Each structure stands twice: as structure tokens, then as C-alpha cells.
N, C-alpha and C positions, 0 to 999 in steps of 0.2 A: 412188412410192418404196417404200412398205410392201409392195406386191405383189411388187416385185422382190426385196426382202430375204427375204420369206417363201418365194419360189421358190428362192432361193439356199440358204436354210437346209434346205429339203427335200432339195435335191440333195446337200448336204454330209452331213447327219446321218441321212437315212433309209436304212434297210437295203435297201429295195427301190426299184427305179427305175420301178416300175409307177405307174399313175395312181390306185392305190387310195387311199382316204381314210386319213389318219393319225389314230390315236387316242392318248390320253395314258395311259401307265402311271405311276401315282404311288404313293408310299408313304413309310414312315418306317422307318429302320434304327436299331435299338437293341441294347444289350448285355443280358446276363442280368439286370442290375440295373435295366433299364428306361431307363437314360440314353442319350441319342442318341449315335450314333457319327458325329461330325462329319467330313464330307468322305470318307466311305467310298466306295470305287470300285464302280461298277455297270456291267456290260457284257454284251452278248449273246455267248454262247459261240460259238467258231469264226467270229467276225466282227471287224471293226475299228471297231465302233460301241459307244460307252459314254459314261458321264458320272460325275459325283461327286455325292454328297449335299451339302446345304448345311450351315451351321454347326449347325443343329438336327436333322440327320439326315434331312431330307426330300429326296426325289429325284423326278425326272421323266424319262421316256423316251418319245419319239414313235415309235410302231410302227404298222405296217399290220396288217390282219387276218391272224392266223396263230398258230402255236405256237412258243414260244421257250424256250430254256434261258438263264435270266438268272443271271449270276454276281455274287455280292456278296463283296467283299474289303475287309478292314480289318486293318491291322497289329496283331498280338496276338490276333486272333480267327480261328477256323476258317473257311476259305472255304466259302461256301454256294452251292449251285446249285439254283434253283427252276424247275420247269417251269410256264410260264404261258401261258394261251391268251387271245389278244386277239380278242374277237368284234366286233360292230358297235357298240361303245361304249367309252368310257373305262373303265379298270380301276384298282383300288387293291389294292396288295399290300404289307403291312407285314411286315417280317422281324425276327426276334430272333436275333442271332448269339451263339455260345458261345465261351468262351475257348479259344484254341488249346491242344492237348495235344501236348506234345513228349515223345518217349521217346529214350533213348540206344540207338542201334543199331550193329551192326557190319556193314560192307559190304566187308570184305576189304582188300587192299593193292594199290596201283598203284606199280610200280617201287620196292618196298620201303617206301613211305611209307604209313602207316595213313591211309586216307581218312576214317575216322570221327573223326579228330582235327581240331580247328579249323584248325590250320596246314596240315594236309594238304589239306583242302578248299580253302582260300584259294589254295594253290599251284597247284591244278588250274585255278582261275579265272584266275590270273595267266598260266599257260602258254597259255591260249586267248584272252586278252583282245585281242590284236592281230587274231585271226580275227574276233572279234565287232565290233571297231571297223571293219573293212574288209568285213564280210560283205555288206552292202547297198551297192551302188555309188551308188544314188540312190533317192529316194522323194519323194512329195508327200503332204500330209495337210491336214485342216482343223483349225485351232487355235482354241480358245476360251480367253481369258485373263481372269481376274477378280482384282481387287485391292481390299482394304478396309483402311483405316487408322483406328483408333479411339483416342480419348482416354478413358482410364478414370478418371483423377483429375488434379487440378491444385491448386496452392497457392491457398488461399482468398484470400489478400491480393492475388493477381494476377488473380483472376477477376472483373474489373469487367464491367458490362454490355457495354461496347464490345468487350472481349476475347472474351467468350462469343459475341457476335453475329458477330464477325469469324471465329471458328473454327466457327460453327454448332453449338455445343454448349450444354448447359443450364448453369444457374448453378453447379452442383457440379463442372463440368468433365468431364462425360460426354457422349459422342456420337460420331458418325462424322465424322471429319475429311475423308475422301476415299474415294470408291469409283469404280472404273473397270471397264469390260468391253469386250472387242473380239472380233471374229471375223475370222480371217485364213486365207488359203491359204499354207501353208508348204511350201517346196521345198528339198531338200538334194541335193548331189552331192559325192562324194569329190574331194579329201581334206577340204576345209573350205569349200566353196561353199554358200551358202544365200541364199534370197530370200523375203521375206515380203510378201504383198500384203494390206494391211488393208482389208477390205470395209466393215466397220461398227464404230463405236465409240461409247461413251457414257461420260460421267464426271460427277461432281458433287463439289464441294468443292475444297479447295486441296491440291495434292500436297505431300508432305514432301520432305526432302532427298534421298531415294533412292526408286527404284521399279524394279519388274521387270514393266513393263506391255506388253512385247513377247514374242512366242513365243520369239524367240531369247534373251531374257534368262533364260528358264526352261529352256534347253536343257542339262540336267544329264547329263553323261556320266562315270560313275564308273569306266569301263574305262580312262580316260586317267590318266596319272600325277598330274597336278596339277589341282585343282579351284579355279577362281578365282571370286570374288564381287565384281563391279564395284560401287564406291561404298561398300562396307563394309570392305574391307581392301585394302592395297597389295601384300600378298603372297598367294601361293597356299597351298592346303592339300593335304596328301598324301591321295590316295584310299586307302581300305582295300584296294584291288585294284591299287595301283601296283606296278611291278616290284620295288621295294625296300621295299614296305610292311611285311613282317615285321620289318624293322629298327626300325620306329617303333611298331608296334601289338602289343598283347597280344590274342590271340584265344581266346575261350572258347566251346566248342560247347554251347549250351543244350540242344539236342536236335533231333530230326528228326520229320517228320510226312509223311503221304501225302495229297496233294491231287490229285484227278482223275487218279490213276494215276502222279503224279510224286512223288518223294521230295524234300522241301524241308528244307534244313538251316537252323536259326536259330543265328547266331553273334554273340556279343557282342564288340564292339570297344572298346578303351580304349587310351590312350597308354602307351607304355613309359616315356616321360620326361615329367615334368610340364611344362606350358606349351609343349609342342611343337606344331607346326602340323598337328594331326590331329583327327579327329572322335571322338566317343563315341556309342554307340548300338548298333544292331543291323543286320546285313545278312542277307539270305535268299538261299540258293544252291540251284539245281536240281541234284540228283545226276545223274551220268552226262553230262549236257550241260555241267555246270559253268558255268552262266551265272547272271546276277543275276536273281532273282525279284522282289525289292523291297528297298528300303533305308529305314531310319528313323534318321537321324543328327542329331547336335546339335553346335553350336558355341556358345561363351559369350564374352562380352566380356572377362571377367576372366582367363580362361585362354588365349584365342585372339586377344586384342588386337583385337577387332572395334570399329569405329567406329560411333557413333550408336545401336546396339542392344546389349542385354544378352545376349539369347539368340537364336539362329537355328536352327530345326529344318527339315530338308530331308527330305521323304518322296517316294518315287517307286515307281510300280507298273508292272511290265512285263507284257505279254500277248503270246501267240503271234499273229503276223500271218498267217504261212503256213508250214506245215511246221515247220522248225527256226528260223524267223526270228521274233525277239521284238523289239518296240519299246515305248517308254513309252506307257502309256495316260494317265497323269496324273503331274504333279509339283507339289509344293506347298512353299512357303516360309512358315513361321510365325515371327513375330518379336515381341519385346516389348522395352521399354526405359524409361529414366527420364532425362530431360534437364531439369535445373534444377527438379526437383519435378513436372514434367509427365510422367505415366506414360501410356504408349501401348502398343498391341498391334495386330496385324493379320496379314494373310496375302496371298499371291499364289498363285493356282491356275491351272495350265495343263492343259487337256484336249485330247487329240489323237485325231482320228477319221478314218475313211475313208482309211486308208493305201493308197497305190498304189506298188508297188515297181517301180523302173526304168521310169518312165513315158515316157522318151524325150524329153528337153527339147531345144529348138532349140539350135543351136550357140552362139548369142550370148545365151542366156537369162540366164546368170550373168555379168553384165557389170560388176560392181562395185556395182550397186544392191542394197543389203542389204534395203531396205524401201521399199515404195511405198504411200502412203496414198491411197486412192481419193478422187476429188473429192466424192463423196457419202457418204463414210464418217462424217462428223461428224453422226450422226443422233441427235437427242435426243428422238425420239418414244417416250415411255414405253410406249404401247400396242403399238407394233411390237416393242419389245424384250421385252415380256411374252411374245410368241410366239417370239422368236428364241433367248433364252437357254436353254442346256441345264441350268443349275443354278437352281432356284427361289430367289427372294429370301426372306430372313427378314423377319419383320414389321418389325424395326428398319430393315433396308436399304430395304424398300419405303417406309416412312414418310419416311426420309431423302431418297430420290429425289423423292418427292412434294413435300416441304417445299422442297427446293432448286430444284425446277422452278418452284414458285410464286414463290420469291424471284427466280429468273432472269427470269420473265415480268414481275415488277414492275420489276426493274432495267432490262429492255429498254424498258419504257414510259418510265421515267425517263431512260434513255439517249436515246431518241428526242426527249424534251423538252429534252435538254441538261443535266439536273439533275446527273447523275453526273459528266459531264465537267467541269462547272463546279466541283463539289465536289472533284474530283481535282486541279484547278488551284490549290487553296489553297496559298499560299506559307508554308513553315515555315523559319525561320531556321537552326536547328541542322542539318537535313539538307543545306541549301544550301551550308553552309561546306565540307564535304569532297566532296559528291556532285553539286552543281549543282542546277538547277531545271528541270523540264519542264512544259510546257503542251500540252494537246491541243485540237484544234478539229475541227469538221465530222465528229463521230462518229469521231474518231481517224484520220481520213484525213490531217490536217495536224497537225504538232507543232513546237514550238520548244524547243530545249534550250539553256540558258544555262550556260556553264562555271562550275565552283565558285569560291567566294570565294578559296580557297587559290591558285588560278591567276589571279585577277583583280587582286589588289593585290600589287605586287612591289617589290623594291629590288635594284639592282646598282650597281656603281661607274661604269658608262657612262651610264646614264640617271638615276640616283638613284632616288627613289621614283616610282612610276608606277601607271597603270591600264591593264590589258589586258582590254578588253571583247571577248568572243567568244561567238557563239551560232550554232546550226545550225537551219535550217528544213528540214523533211522533208515532202514531199508524196507520198502513195501514189496513183499514177495508176490502178492496178488491183491485184489480189491479188499480182502479181509485180513490176511495174515501179515504181520510185521515183526521185525526184531530190531532191537536197539542195543547199542554198546556205549557205555559212558566211562571213559577213562578220567582219572583225576590225579593231578600232581600238585602237591602243596609243600611250600618251603618257607621256614621261618629264618630270618636273617640273624636273630639273636641266639636261638638255641641250635641253629645250624643243623636242623633235622629235616630230612626229606621224607614225605609221606607219599606213597604211590599206591593206588588201588584201581580196580576196574569192576564195573557192574554191567550185567547184561539182562535183557528181558526178551522173551519170545511170546508174542500174542498169537497163540495157535487157534483159538476159538473165541473171537470177540463176541459172537452171538450169545455165548454163555459166560462171558468174562473169564475165559480160560487162558491162563498164561503161566509160564515158568520163569523164574528169575534166579540169578546167582551172582556172587561177587567174591572177590578175594583181594588181599593186599594189606596195607598198613594205613591207618587213618587216625586222626585226632578227633575225639568225640566229646560231646557234652555229657557230663555226669547225669544230667536230667534227660532221660531218653525220650521224653515227649516234647522236648524243645523248650528253650528259654528265649533267647534273642538271636536274631540272625547275625551273620558275620558283619553286616553293614551297621546295624544298630549297636552291636557290642563295640565296634571300632569307635563310633561316635561317642558313646558313653565313657569309654576308657580314656580317650584323648581329651575330650572337652570337659567332662565332669569328674574325671579321676575315679570312676566307678567301674571296676572290672567285674561285672555281674556274672559272666559265664565262667564255669570251672571245667577244666579239661582233663582228659586222660588219654593214654595211647592204647590202640588196639590193633593187633595183627590177627586177621580174621579170615574165615572161609564160611560162606553160607550158601544155602540152596533152599528154594521154596516154590510153591505153586498156589494158585487159586482157581476156583471154578464154581459156577452155580450148580448145585445138586438138583435144583429145580428152579422155576421162575422166581421163587421167593427166598430161597436159602442159598447163601454164599459161604463157601468154605475157603479158609486161608490156612496155610501151614508153612512153617519155616524152621529149618534146622541149621544151627550155626555153632562154630567153634572159634573161640577167641583167646588170645594171650594178652592179658590186660596189665598195664603198667601205670602207676601213679606218676603225675607230673607236678612240677613246682614252678613258681614264678621265676623268671630270669631277667626281668627288667621292670622298672617302676616309672618309666618315663611317661609323662603326660604333658599336654599343653597348659594345664592348670597347675601352676606351681604355688602350693600353699603349705603352710606348716601343718595344718590339720588335714592330711590326705585321707581320702576315702578308699584308697586301694586296700584290698584285703587279700588274705592268703588264698592259694588255690585249693585249700582244704575247706569246703563249704561249712563244715561243722566247727571250724575255728574262726568264727567271724570276728572275734576281738583280738586275735593273735596278730603279730606283725606280718606285713605282707610277704616277707621273705621266710616266714615260718615253714619248716619242712617236717612237721610231724606226720606220722603214718595214718592215712585214711584207710588204706587197704594194702595188703602185701601183693606182690606180683602173683597173678593166679591165672588158671586156665578154666574156661567155662564152655561146656557143651550144653546148649540150651535148645529146647523144643518149644516153639510157640505156635498155637493154633487158635482159630476163632471161627465161630459160626454166627453169621448175621442174618436175621430173619426180617424181611420187609413185608408187612401185611399189604395185600392187594398191590403187589409190584406191577407197575405198568411200564410199557416200553414202545418205542417206534422201531420197526425193522426196515432198514434201508439196504440197498445193494452193497453198500460199503460197510455195513455193521449194524449194531443195535444201540439205540439211545435209550438209556434207562431213565424214567421220569420220576420225579419226587412223588412219594405216596402221601395221601392225606392222613395216613395213620402213622404212629410212631414205629421206629425200628428197635430191634432188640439184638444185642451182641453179647455172646458168651465167649469169654477168653480164658484159655488155659495155658499156663507157662510152667515148664519143668526144668530145673537145673539137674542134669544127669551126672551123678557122682561116679568117679573111677574110670569111666570109659575114655580112652585116649588121654588119660591123666587129668581129667576134669576135676576141679576142686569144689564146684558148687553142688549143693544138695538142698533143693527146696521144691515145693509145689505151690503154685499161686493160681487163683481163679477169681474172675470178676464177672459181674453181670451189669449191663448198662441198658437203659431205655432212653431214647432221645428222639427229638424232632426239631428241625430247623425252621419250619414255617407252618404253623397251625392257624388256619384262617379263623377269624372271629367276626366275620361279617362287617358291620359298621364300626366295630371297635378295633380294627386292624388285625394284627397277627402276633402269635406268641412263638417262643422257642424255649426248649427245656432239655435238660439232661439229668438223669438220676443214675448214680453208679454206686455199687457196693462191691467190696472185694476183701480177700484175706489170703495170707500165706498159711496153708494148712500144715506145711512142714517147712521149717527154716533152720535146718541144722547148719548149713553153710551158705550164707547170703552176704554178698558184698554190696557196697553202696550203690553201684550202678544197676544192681539187680532189684533194688527197692522199687516200690510203686511210686512214681513221681506224678506231679500235677502241673498244669499249665498256669504257672504263676506269672507275675509281672512286677518288675521293680524299676521300670522306666515310665516315661510319660506317654508312650505309644502302646496301645492295647491291641489284642487280637479279639475281634468281636464275635468269633464263633462260639456256640454253646460249649461249655466245659472249661472256659478260660476265666481267670480271675483278674481283678483290677490291681490289687495291692499285695497279693500273697507272695511271700519270699519264694525264690525258685527252689530252694533245697531244704528249708527248715522243716517243712511238713512231710517230706519224703519218708515212707514208712515200710517196715517189713512185718507189719501186723495188720489187723483189720482196719477198715476205713469206710466212711460213707460220705459221698459228696452229692450236692444238689444245686442245680442252676435253673433259674427261671428268668426270662426276659420278655417283656411285652412292648411292642411297637404300636402306639395308638394311631399312627399314620395320619397325623394332623387333626384328630378328633377335637382337640381343645384349641389348638392354635388357629384353626380355620374360623374360629369365632372372634379372634382378636384382629382388628383392622390392620395394624402395622405388621403383624406377623403373617397374616393370611397370604400376602403376595410372595413371601419367601418359601411357602410350601414346605415347611419344616415338619419332620416327624418327631413326636415326643416318645421317649424311651424311659422305661423304668425296669429295674431288675434287682435280683438278689442272688448271691452265691453263698454256699455253705459247705463247710468241711469239718469233719471230726475224725481223729485218729486216736490210738491208745495214748500217745505221748502229748498230743496237742488237741485239746478238745474244743469244739464249738467255735471255730473261726467263721465269721459272718461278714458279708459285704452288702451294703445297700447303695444303689446308685440311680441317678436320673440323667437323662441326656437328650440331645437334639441331633438330628441327622438330616442330611440332604444328599442323596445319591451315595457316594462312597465316603463323604466327609462327615465326621462324627465328633462331638464334644460331650464328654460325660463328667459329672461331678459325683464323687462317692465318698463313703466313710466306711471303715472296717473296724471290727471288734475282735479281740481275742478273749473269748468268754464274755464277761460284762465290761471289760476294759477297752477303751478306744485305742486302736492301734495306729492307723493312718487315715488321712483324708486328703482330698485334693482333686485336681482336674486330670483327665486322661483324654487322649485324642486318637483318632484313626483317620488316615488319608489314603488308604489303598495299599500301603506297603506294610507288611508284617515284620 
């Protein structure tokens, strides 16, 4: 394995393809004051081979015997070119860079605009930016990505030995939390196709809430209008070179200098309007070509409403690849922040080498696979990586890798002995209540998950108090295939009925989402088959508010189904079930809220005004053989392929689902006889640049034959009759759970927009809260209930959300009020 990686590294990073022995050019880069220039760029002139120094200014380049012009670049310092000879030995060459000297120059006028003004220079770049975006049709390169996250201080009262050991830091709260490195082949083709093949990777520690550990994560293109930062902001930022950038930026020409025969202008950029979505810092532009030479830009959490971090600095260096073609040599994200007194800092660095322009990819090379992780990529051999990495480790990073490798070896020994697995199976009451309890066996090949206490103990007016015991056993057959078995026992102490059922699932081809599933037994089900309220919320509303929203029926059933991708974009699901269905009635009206005017209602949802003990027939006992199938098409489906499976990524385009459901009459005594079809178009996150993002769902359907349809076969909707909402597209804020259920045609539409702080960021008192503004509308029309509409506005911070809305039945106001969400549906 090590020989293979070393050979690969030589092919990627070596300037020569000859069989000559490679030697190491090392050195340290400092400024005039002797301080190291962290992450300074180093590359061989007239080549596509380079690297960056580490945090302490030290660099390494592998070179064969010969003479080289080595270029040293660092923002704020004069570019330095050194002629270096590599003989038959390693060489050391330290350099000291001097401050850049800029002078104000006059270079005439272009179309009446003085080009020695900052705005004039920027407008020249803007005029040519589409050319630069489309200049190269395709390319491939070798990418090295490195990330380090450090804890620099922590509250003393929280730094117990257990906490410091878990974070792998010292008792004062200092140390490296996480570091990662990877080597990949990166390929790009216009307009926005890319694929990354990760060949080797190494990491140590626990990753934080965000990361940029792929080459595509660091693909910064400031020629485009909007610059997005996944994970740190829901809105985009305006590039200093955007088409309308002069409306948002002040530009100040600091001066110009000559580098290797090129005139480079240094321009300071700053916002015209405080708290707008723009950068501060410096951009460097090549005169005449009017292209980006480098950037050094900053965002702050206070002014730019970043999440998790206080500052984010983005630096990028461009180098000529061939003639007039320039591409990034390196890009770096530096960040720092403070979360609850835990102060942290870190960086992610990307280095791009060995560019090949228009290499001629196979027709099907860009097939939706955005990244593939090689089966041997997870290489934790420190000795091999000592030879592979182009950026030398600092003493702290080296020590951290060694310490964590020692801990990993110890943990592996304990894992083999079953000690860690046994320790991880320790039962804790508090986490079990909301999250459940998980046990692992046979070195994590087998596991059992027990549902949380909140879903285990319940109360409703049909069963009374009860116990709902459910757990899932999962077995990993190999790295890809798994099967799971989920038994369920449910008993109500008032109706004295035991429900027992079991479900199973076999994931036989996760690369194509292929699985079989089946189940049989007896269960108590909601008459609304798309779900109303969870067991937990229905228990609370029944006992505390005397509102038994959920209506139940009994089903003895057997079902079997499967799903699989027919191609990368098309997913097929099919399910055949047989059920014997029985109507249920209320058996108790006990609540904690004892009032004369009780809100408890009949278990027949169509008899809302009837007494709670009313026992009129909603449907007779019946048998139903039902076939349900669906086709979901995802435009431009993208995914990451790993040795353990495939991760499907959200598409930037909407998805379309066609559903067909048939009640089959006569076979096995089935009483149902209907045909239903629906078509839905939806998307949960449509980027709108500076204006945040939108979500929507549009669906229409009809029963084309409904000779024999029972209430549970109707098409139901995601209503809401409590104070807690489901924020996913397709859900309503005030719609009754059963009133609008239909066996006829319907149309529903949902639209929601999250402005991601666009307005609140302008309000001093609200700015620090970093709240998102939300506005939305829901609509539904059916044959029997026409034109139900909801309008709402809200605020959100992470998972916490508060909405206020009003609903109308036709032109008449129906309900209004506040609704909340706090992570539990």
C-alpha cells in the first residue's frame, strides 16, 4: 500500500516524469522582522507544481536534479523568485521576503474611464469575468486538502479531566481538536460538472459542526456574482467582482507594483452599506489582462451574520498555467470563534497541482458522482503520510498525530477485547427519555435500538394508558449489506387489547438504494395515513388539554415491498399489502383537565359534534388488498460513493413523484375497489443568493375509480391541531387532521421562504440574535372543501422556530395564532 501511494504521489507532484531520484528542497519563509509567513505560496515558475508553507513558515518541495526558478508569494509582501540548483542531495533554502512597495501610477484611459482608479480597474475585471469563467472548458488536477481545528481556551469550571480527555486537549483547554489531510484527483468540465476521486486520507480527533475537507468545498470562484459558504451562512455574499458589485462596495486603489513584468494593482474593498452581504479586505488585479492575481478577504459574524464562527478569512493565489490561462494554486479558509466560552481557531488549506487543460474525459465520466472515496483511501499509516504530504507538519501537529495514533491503537486493543463496546452500552436514564437507547455487539456488527421513553408510555381515549415496546435489531452482513428486524408489542390497560407485529428490511444494494421490506401482525393505526401527531404529543394534548386529536382503527395485516434506483435519477418503490380493518371506539374519557365543557370528541372523525362515547359506524369491518407504487425522478441527482455505501446529495433542481395506488377487488376476499394517482413537484432548499432560500411543494391527485373506498383509503393531508408544527414542506399550520380528507380530486400548494436574516441584520437589537425571517403560504382545495388558505410569518434560530399565522376557509377567517417547533415532531 505504501509503495502504491508513494508512486502515486510522485506521478502527481513531480515536475519530471523521468525515473530520476527526487530530492527534498526545504526551507523557512520569514518577513523582515524574522516572523514566519504562515502558509506562504511556493511554486516552480512556468509550471503547475507548487505548495504552501506550514503555520511556522516551513516548506518542502520534491524535485529531481536540475535548476529551478522558485517563486515565493505572500499577500502583503513582494514576490520573490530564487534560482535554485538541485544536485544529488537534499537542499535547504531559507528566504526573507520584504514588504510590498506600491506606488500610484497612471496608465491612461480606456473608453473614457481612468484605469488607474479603483473603480475603473474593477469595471475592467467585471467586463471580462464571463470570459474567465468560461475560458477553460475542462481540466484535471491533483488536490491536497488539509484542515486543523484548535481549542485555544476553555472555561475552567467546565474543563474536568473527562472533558479534556474527550477533546484530547490539556487541562487548560488548549490543543488540537481535529486535523485531516487528503489527496485527490479533481476534474472539472463546464458549466458546473466536477468529480473528485479521493485516493488517500488521514484524520485524527473529532470533527466540529462544520468542515471544508473536500477539494470541492474549497472551490472558491470570485468571478461569479455570489459566493456561498455552506454550513456557516444560509445566504450568499456578493463578490467584489460581481456584475453589480460597485453598487455595494467602496474601492480604494492602494497602489500598483511590477511583478515578473506584470503590473499588479492592490485594491482595498469595503462595504458601502454597513451590515450588507459583502467582504472587506484586499483584491489584487493584473493590469492589461484584468484578471484576479490574488485575494485576501474577510467576513465577520457580527457584521455578516455568520453562524458558529466570529471571523472567516479567505485567501486565494492564482498562477499562470499556460499562456493566458490562470488557475488557483492555493486557497485557504482561516476561522476563529467563541461558543459558550470555548475559544477555537483553525484553517482549511487546498493546494492544486499538475493541471491538465482539456484532458478529454469519457462521455459518461461526469455521471452525477461528485466524489468517490477509494477503498484503500483510509490510510492511517503515519510513516507513509510523512512521505506523501506536500506541507510539513508543525511540531504540535506531529505530536497530536502521534498521541492520537497511540490512543487509537489502545482503543483498538480494547475494542478487540470488547471493553469499549461494553462501556458504550452503559444505560443512562436522561438520554433514553427523549432519544432512546442503543446497544452494540460483535464489534458493532450487530446493534439494538430501543425506542425512547416518550414513545413507549402513552395515553389515548381508545386504549387508555398503555405501553408501546419497540426496538430494532440491525446486522451488518458486510460493509454494504444490512438487514434489520423491528418487533413491536403494544398493550392498552383500558381496552385490554394486545397488538403485536414485526417488520423487517433487507438492504441488499445500498449503492442503488435497493432494499426489500415486509411486515405482518396486528397494529393500531391512525386513520390519517400521512400522520397527525406522535404518540408523545397526543398523550400530552389528551391529558393536559382534553383534546384527543388522533383517531384510531385496528389492522391485522401482511405486506411486502421493495425499492431500487432504475438509474441514478429514477427511484422505484412498490408495496403490496393485505389488511383486515376494524373500527375502534373511545373506552375512557379521563383527563387531568376536569371541566364541564370537555373538548374530548368521538373516535369517528366525521362526527366532531357528537358525544365522545358516540359509536356510529364510520366504516364496516373490511378487507383490503392494496398495491402502492411510486416513481421519483430527481433532476441531476448527485452522490458520494464511499466503501461503506453511497450518500445521495440534495439536488439544486426540484424532484417529481408520481404515485399510483389501487384497491384490488375480490382477490383474497378484498372489499376495496378504487384507483388513485397523484403527481407532486417539490424542493426543500432552493438557493436564492442574497435573499436566502425557498421550499415548495405542489401536488394534485384524484380517485379515477372509487367504487368501494373506506375512510383510511382516502387521500389525507398533513394537518395540525396543536401548538407544535411540522416545518417540512407539505405540512399545514391549522388544517384539521381529517376534515379535508377526500376520495375525489384535490390540489394543494405550499411555499415558504427563509430570508436568512436579510432584514433583521439591519436592526441593531436583532442583529446579534442572528434570527432568520420566514414567510409562507399553504393552499388546499377539494370537491367538498374549497379554497382553504394559510398565511404565516415566523422567526427561526437553528431548530427553534416561532410562527404566527392566519387561515381562511374560502373568504371566511378560520383560525389564527402562534405555532412553535423545537426539534421534536
